[in-house]
C-alpha positions as CSV (number, residue, x, y, z in Angstrom):
1,M,-31.4,-5.0,-2.1
2,T,-30.3,-3.0,-5.5
3,A,-27.5,-0.8,-5.4
4,E,-28.6,3.1,-5.9
5,T,-29.4,4.4,-9.2
6,L,-27.1,7.4,-9.5
7,Q,-28.8,10.5,-10.9
8,P,-26.6,12.4,-13.5
9,K,-25.7,16.3,-12.6
10,P,-24.4,19.1,-14.6
11,S,-20.7,19.1,-14.4
12,T,-17.4,20.5,-15.7
13,Q,-14.3,18.3,-16.8
14,R,-11.3,19.4,-18.1
15,T,-10.2,17.9,-21.6
16,Q,-7.9,14.9,-20.9
17,R,-4.2,14.6,-22.0
18,T,-4.4,11.4,-24.2
19,Q,-2.6,12.0,-27.2
20,R,-5.0,12.4,-30.1
21,S,-2.1,12.3,-32.8
22,F,-3.2,12.9,-36.4
23,C,-2.6,10.7,-39.3
24,A,-2.2,12.9,-42.0
25,S,-1.4,10.3,-44.4
26,A,-4.9,9.0,-43.8
27,F,-6.0,12.2,-45.7
28,R,-4.3,11.8,-48.9
29,G,-5.4,11.1,-51.9
30,V,-9.4,11.7,-50.3
31,R,-11.5,13.5,-52.4
32,A,-14.7,12.9,-52.2
33,F,-15.6,12.7,-48.3
34,T,-18.8,14.0,-47.1
35,F,-19.1,16.1,-44.4
36,V,-20.7,13.7,-42.1
37,S,-18.0,10.6,-42.7
38,F,-14.9,13.4,-42.5
39,V,-16.6,14.6,-38.6
40,S,-17.1,10.7,-37.5
41,F,-13.5,10.0,-38.8
42,V,-11.9,13.2,-36.8
43,S,-13.8,12.5,-33.7
44,T,-12.4,8.9,-33.2
45,G,-9.0,9.6,-34.5
46,C,-6.7,6.9,-36.2
47,G,-6.4,4.7,-33.3
48,G,-10.3,4.4,-33.3
49,S,-10.7,6.0,-29.5
50,P,-12.6,9.2,-28.7
51,A,-10.8,12.8,-29.4
52,S,-11.9,14.0,-26.1
53,T,-10.4,12.3,-23.2
54,R,-11.0,13.1,-19.6
55,P,-8.2,13.1,-17.1
56,V,-8.4,11.0,-13.6
57,R,-6.2,10.6,-10.8
58,I,-6.5,7.2,-8.7
59,A,-4.9,6.8,-5.5
60,V,-3.8,3.2,-5.1
61,G,-3.5,2.0,-1.7
62,G,-0.1,0.1,-2.7
63,Q,0.0,-0.2,-6.0
64,N,2.7,-3.4,-6.5
65,Q,0.8,-5.4,-4.3
66,L,-1.5,-8.2,-6.3
67,T,-4.6,-6.9,-4.7
68,Y,-4.5,-3.9,-7.0
69,L,-3.3,-5.6,-10.0
70,P,-5.8,-4.5,-12.2
71,A,-5.4,-1.1,-11.8
72,T,-1.6,-1.3,-13.1
73,L,-3.0,-4.1,-16.0
74,A,-5.6,-2.0,-17.4
75,R,-3.1,0.9,-17.9
76,E,-0.9,-1.5,-19.4
77,L,-3.6,-3.1,-21.9
78,G,-4.2,0.0,-23.0
79,F,-7.9,-0.2,-21.7
80,Y,-8.0,3.1,-20.0
81,R,-7.1,4.9,-23.2
82,E,-9.6,2.9,-25.3
83,A,-12.0,4.0,-23.0
84,G,-10.9,7.8,-23.8
85,L,-9.5,8.1,-20.2
86,D,-6.0,9.5,-19.3
87,V,-5.2,8.0,-16.1
88,E,-2.5,8.7,-13.5
89,L,-1.8,6.4,-11.0
90,Q,-0.7,7.3,-7.7
91,D,1.0,5.1,-5.3
92,H,0.4,5.3,-1.8
93,A,1.7,3.4,1.3
94,G,-1.9,1.8,2.0
95,G,-5.4,2.6,1.9
96,A,-5.5,4.9,4.5
97,K,-3.4,7.0,3.1
98,S,-5.1,6.9,-0.5
99,L,-8.7,7.6,1.2
100,Q,-6.8,10.5,3.0
101,A,-5.8,11.7,-0.8
102,L,-9.3,11.5,-2.1
103,I,-10.7,13.4,1.2
104,G,-7.6,16.1,0.3
105,G,-8.6,16.5,-3.3
106,S,-5.1,15.3,-4.7
107,A,-7.2,12.2,-6.3
108,D,-10.6,11.9,-7.9
109,V,-10.8,8.0,-7.4
110,V,-9.4,5.6,-4.7
111,C,-8.2,2.0,-5.8
112,G,-8.9,0.5,-2.3
113,F,-10.8,-1.6,-0.3
114,Y,-14.7,-1.4,-0.3
115,D,-15.0,-1.3,3.6
116,H,-13.7,2.6,3.5
117,T,-17.2,3.4,2.0
118,I,-18.7,2.0,4.9
119,Q,-16.9,3.6,7.5
120,M,-17.3,6.8,5.8
121,A,-20.7,6.6,5.5
122,A,-20.6,6.3,9.5
123,E,-18.8,9.5,9.5
124,G,-21.5,11.1,7.5
125,R,-19.6,11.6,4.3
126,A,-21.2,9.5,1.1
127,L,-18.7,7.3,-0.7
128,V,-19.7,5.0,-3.5
129,A,-17.7,1.8,-4.9
130,F,-18.6,1.8,-8.9
131,V,-16.8,-1.8,-9.5
132,S,-15.6,-4.3,-7.6
133,M,-12.1,-6.2,-8.4
134,L,-11.9,-8.6,-5.8
135,R,-14.1,-11.5,-4.3
136,F,-11.7,-12.0,-1.6
137,P,-9.7,-9.8,0.6
138,G,-6.2,-11.1,-0.7
139,L,-4.5,-11.0,2.7
140,V,-2.6,-13.7,4.5
141,L,-1.9,-13.4,8.5
142,V,1.5,-15.1,8.7
143,T,4.0,-15.1,11.4
144,S,7.8,-13.7,11.2
145,P,10.2,-17.2,10.8
146,K,11.8,-15.5,13.7
147,S,8.8,-15.2,16.1
148,P,8.0,-18.1,18.7
149,A,3.9,-17.5,18.2
150,K,2.5,-20.1,16.6
151,T,-1.2,-19.2,16.8
152,I,-3.4,-16.2,16.5
153,E,-3.8,-16.5,20.5
154,E,0.0,-16.1,20.9
155,L,0.0,-12.7,19.4
156,K,-1.1,-11.3,22.8
157,G,1.6,-9.2,24.0
158,R,3.5,-8.9,20.8
159,V,3.8,-7.0,17.6
160,A,2.0,-7.3,14.3
161,G,2.4,-5.6,11.1
162,V,0.0,-4.2,8.8
163,T,0.3,-2.0,5.4
164,S,-0.7,1.4,7.3
165,P,-2.4,1.9,10.7
166,G,-6.2,2.8,9.9
167,S,-6.0,0.7,6.8
168,S,-7.9,-2.4,5.9
169,S,-5.1,-5.0,6.6
170,H,-5.5,-3.6,10.2
171,M,-8.9,-3.6,10.4
172,L,-9.0,-7.4,9.4
173,L,-6.1,-8.2,11.9
174,Q,-8.6,-6.4,14.4
175,F,-11.3,-8.7,13.6
176,L,-9.1,-11.8,14.0
177,L,-7.9,-10.9,16.8
178,R,-11.4,-10.7,18.7
179,R,-12.8,-13.6,17.1
180,H,-9.7,-15.4,18.6
181,G,-10.3,-13.9,21.8
182,V,-7.2,-11.7,21.8
183,P,-7.8,-8.1,23.1
184,V,-7.1,-5.8,20.4
185,D,-5.1,-3.3,22.6
186,S,-3.0,-6.2,23.5
187,V,-1.1,-6.4,20.3
188,S,0.8,-3.7,19.1
189,V,0.6,-2.6,15.5
190,T,3.0,-1.1,13.2
191,G,2.7,-0.2,9.6
192,I,5.1,-2.2,7.4
193,G,4.3,-0.8,3.7
194,A,3.5,-3.2,0.9
195,V,6.3,-5.2,-0.8
196,G,9.9,-4.6,-0.2
197,T,9.5,-3.1,3.6
198,A,7.3,-5.6,4.4
199,V,9.5,-8.2,3.6
200,A,12.2,-6.7,5.5
201,A,10.3,-6.5,8.7
202,M,9.5,-9.8,8.8
203,E,12.7,-11.3,7.4
204,H,14.3,-9.1,10.3
205,G,11.9,-10.3,13.2
206,T,10.6,-6.8,13.4
207,V,7.3,-8.1,14.1
208,D,6.0,-11.7,14.9
209,A,3.2,-11.6,12.3
210,A,1.8,-9.5,9.7
211,M,-1.3,-9.0,7.3
212,M,0.3,-9.5,4.2
213,A,-0.7,-9.5,0.3
214,D,1.3,-11.1,-2.4
215,P,4.0,-11.3,-3.6
216,A,5.2,-10.2,-0.4
217,F,3.8,-13.1,1.7
218,T,5.1,-15.7,-1.5
219,I,8.6,-13.9,-1.2
220,V,8.7,-14.5,2.3
221,Q,7.9,-17.9,2.1
222,R,10.5,-18.6,-0.2
223,R,13.3,-17.1,1.5
224,S,12.7,-17.6,4.9
225,P,10.6,-20.3,5.1
226,G,9.2,-21.1,8.6
227,G,6.3,-19.0,9.0
228,R,3.1,-20.0,10.1
229,V,-0.1,-18.9,8.2
230,L,-2.7,-18.3,10.4
231,A,-5.4,-17.0,8.2
232,D,-5.4,-17.0,4.4
233,L,-8.2,-14.6,2.8
234,R,-6.9,-15.4,-1.1
235,H,-9.2,-18.4,-1.3
236,A,-13.3,-19.3,-0.8
237,E,-12.4,-21.6,1.8
238,G,-10.0,-19.6,3.8
239,V,-12.5,-16.3,3.6
240,K,-15.3,-19.2,4.9
241,T,-13.3,-20.3,8.0
242,A,-11.9,-16.9,8.9
243,L,-14.8,-14.5,8.3
244,D,-17.7,-16.9,7.9
245,T,-18.8,-15.7,4.6
246,H,-18.8,-17.1,0.9
247,T,-17.6,-13.5,-0.4
248,Y,-15.8,-10.7,0.8
249,P,-15.2,-7.8,-1.7
250,A,-12.1,-5.9,-0.8
251,S,-10.4,-3.8,-4.0
252,V,-12.8,-1.6,-5.8
253,F,-12.9,1.9,-7.4
254,Y,-14.9,4.2,-5.2
255,S,-15.3,7.7,-4.9
256,D,-17.2,10.8,-3.3
257,A,-21.2,9.8,-4.6
258,E,-21.1,13.7,-5.6
259,W,-18.1,13.0,-7.9
260,V,-19.8,9.9,-9.5
261,R,-22.8,11.8,-9.9
262,A,-21.4,14.8,-11.6
263,H,-18.7,12.7,-13.5
264,R,-21.2,10.1,-14.4
265,D,-19.5,9.3,-18.3
266,T,-15.9,9.4,-16.7
267,A,-17.0,7.0,-14.0
268,T,-18.9,4.5,-16.4
269,R,-15.6,4.8,-18.9
270,L,-13.7,3.5,-15.8
271,A,-16.0,0.8,-14.7
272,Q,-16.0,-0.8,-17.9
273,A,-12.2,-0.7,-18.7
274,M,-11.8,-2.3,-15.4
275,K,-14.4,-4.8,-16.2
276,R,-12.7,-5.5,-19.7
277,T,-9.5,-5.8,-17.8
278,L,-10.7,-8.6,-15.4
279,E,-12.6,-10.2,-17.9
280,W,-9.3,-10.7,-19.8
281,M,-7.8,-11.8,-16.9
282,Q,-10.2,-14.9,-16.8
283,T,-9.0,-16.1,-20.5
284,H,-5.5,-15.4,-19.9
285,A,-2.5,-17.8,-17.8
286,P,-0.7,-15.9,-15.0
287,Q,2.4,-16.0,-17.1
288,E,0.6,-13.8,-20.0
289,I,-0.5,-11.5,-17.2
290,A,2.5,-10.9,-15.4
291,A,4.3,-10.5,-18.9
292,K,2.2,-7.6,-19.8
293,L,3.2,-5.9,-16.5
294,P,6.0,-3.3,-16.1
295,A,9.3,-5.0,-14.8
296,E,9.1,-3.2,-11.6
297,F,5.9,-4.4,-10.8
298,R,7.1,-8.0,-11.2
299,G,10.5,-7.5,-9.1
300,E,13.9,-9.4,-9.6
301,D,12.3,-12.8,-10.0
302,S,9.5,-13.3,-12.7
303,A,9.2,-17.1,-11.6
304,L,8.3,-16.2,-8.2
305,F,6.0,-13.3,-8.9
306,V,4.1,-15.9,-11.5
307,D,3.9,-18.5,-8.7
308,A,2.5,-15.8,-6.4
309,L,0.1,-14.9,-9.0
310,T,-1.1,-18.4,-9.6
311,D,-2.0,-18.9,-5.9
312,T,-4.0,-15.7,-5.9
313,M,-5.9,-15.8,-9.2
314,E,-9.3,-17.2,-7.3
315,M,-9.8,-13.6,-5.6
316,Y,-10.1,-11.4,-8.6
317,S,-13.8,-11.0,-9.9
318,P,-14.9,-12.1,-13.2
319,D,-17.3,-8.9,-13.9
320,G,-16.5,-6.4,-11.4
321,V,-20.0,-7.0,-10.1
322,M,-20.2,-6.4,-6.2
323,Q,-22.5,-9.2,-4.4
324,E,-25.0,-8.0,-2.1
325,E,-24.0,-10.7,0.5
326,G,-20.1,-9.5,0.2
327,A,-21.5,-6.1,1.6
328,R,-23.4,-7.4,4.1
329,A,-20.3,-9.4,5.3
330,V,-18.3,-6.6,5.2
331,H,-20.7,-4.1,7.3
332,T,-20.7,-7.3,9.9
333,V,-17.1,-7.2,10.3
334,L,-17.0,-3.7,10.7
335,S,-19.4,-3.3,13.2
336,Q,-17.7,-5.8,15.4
337,L,-14.7,-2.9,15.4
338,N,-16.1,0.5,14.6
339,D,-18.7,1.9,17.2
340,K,-19.8,4.5,14.7
341,V,-20.6,1.9,12.5
342,K,-22.4,-0.3,14.7
343,S,-24.9,2.4,16.1
344,A,-25.2,4.3,12.4
345,T,-28.0,3.6,10.3
346,I,-26.1,3.1,7.1
347,D,-28.2,1.9,3.7
348,L,-25.6,-0.2,2.0
349,S,-27.0,-0.1,-1.2
350,K,-26.0,3.5,-1.2
351,T,-22.0,2.3,-0.5
352,Y,-21.8,0.6,-3.9
353,T,-23.3,0.6,-7.6
354,N,-23.5,-1.9,-10.3
355,E,-24.8,0.1,-12.7
356,F,-21.7,0.9,-14.7
357,V,-20.8,-2.7,-15.2
358,R,-24.0,-4.3,-16.0
């Protein structure tokens, strides 16, 4: 199966706000520039990036989670700017909220989980993922240290936390419950957000268990040991055990298929900036990656953050490419949970494309 090649359509784009300050000193003493050389110099500017930049609003489903780290890292490394993009990262409380931002028109692109493109395809709306950041979901189902539950089966009649109702963490929780014979409606599900609020919910025993991403998971394990890991989706072995697949794509950049067609050049630049970021991560240690991130992203305990990142490095894609097996695995999981996905005829090749990262 080959992802659909998106055909460009005419579009109008705003000129981006990325600074294009001119280096006046570069022209002092210049006496013999040809016209062509001059135009070439002006078009790239002193910093070597395009003079015409493109604004992109990206809704992130919980920016301080490691599952979405590449989106922030690309900004801190300057890769968006060097690609001629002026990126605005919008922080939302979960993937469902970021999807709402896209549908509502307040965002152009979502940094969220790939499964949303399949769910929306079943609703008749064409969304396309155009760069893949994670090979695995990066989530951990873990019990609260204050809960007596020790197995997934024992979550029946209890309360479980997810980033937000309707999010990918919610969907994966439901799949794990079903796989272990626990009726989905027998577990009360509540939104607990990402890092700070999720940690508090677990430490206070507000929930019996939660689908957590790092660094929240590592924080809870260090500060309040005693919770039991029921499923670890950060690594290949855990994904194979829990989801019966070798790969399960999670965080991606996705948008409306129409937007991708109309803004083909912007989508290409964005995908290439992210691919460059993922490749950079493969050649740098977790300590070096952490040092590039804002202090508020790392939190108060930098050493703990580095440990969390070290434990999750395996989940990051090395090249941004979506694997066909992974797309099928996500569809298989959704088909067991969503009647519309189960009954719909969905061409998975239209829910993602690799053409911008090849």
